[in-house]
N, C-alpha and C positions, 0 to 999 in steps of 0.2 A: 711306340706300338709294337716295335720289333720284338721286345721282350715277351709280350703276350703271344705273338705268333710262334716264337721260338719255344716257349714253354709248352704250348699245345702240341707243336710238332714233336717235341721230345716225349711228351706223354703218349702220343699215338705210336711213336717208334717203340717205346717201352711196352705198350699194350700188344703190339704186333709180335715182339720178341717173346712175349709170354703166352701168345696164343689167345689173348683176350679179345672179345668182340664188344666194342663200345655200345653201351645201352642194353646188353644182354643181362637179364636178371640172374642168369646162371653164373656169370663171371664177376659179380661184385655189386657194390652199392653205387650205382651210377646216377648221375643227375645231369639234367640239361643245364648248360651254362651259357649265358649270353656272351658271345665272343664275335668280334673283338670289342664291340661297343656295348656298354652296359644298358640294360633295359631302361633305366631312368634317363638315359641320353637318347632314347629312341632306337636302341639296338634291337634288331629282330632276328639276327642270325644266332644260331645256337650250335654247340658241340656237346657231345657226351663226354663227361669226365667222371672218373671215380671221385667219390665225395671228398677224399683227402686232397685230391688235385684241384677240385673245385674250390676248396678253401684257400689254397695257395693262389689260384687264379684271381680270386676276389681281392686278395691283398695286392697283387701285382696290378690289377686293374685300377685299384684305388690310387696307387702311385702314378700310373700312367695318366689317368684322367684328373689327378689332383682333387679328388672328391671321394667321400666314403662310398664304397661299393660293398659294404660289409653288413652283416646282420647279427653278429655275436656268436653264432654257432661255430664259426671257423676256428676259434682259438684252440680247441682240443685237438685239432689236426695239424697244428703248426709247430715247426721247430723254433728254437730260441730266436734266431734272426728274423724269421717271419712274424713271430709273436711281437717283437719290438715294433715292426712296421704296422702291425695290426693295432697296437695301442696308440700309435701316432695319430 
């Protein structure tokens, strides 16, 4: 689960360094992301992530929970390594 927390922490540090306000429609395409536990596992906590980061988070969450937490839309936002995990 540490990988998920580290990823979200890194995202929020990056947002802060760019002056982005998570969830602000003026600052990008934000989505509420169930974190750390996926919704299908009863997760109720959410964080705001840019859509491209939400895609990576879904892949990482799938790996951590060893179950698919993917919907298909993520693939266009993933680099090659993440795309391999997405297809797994």
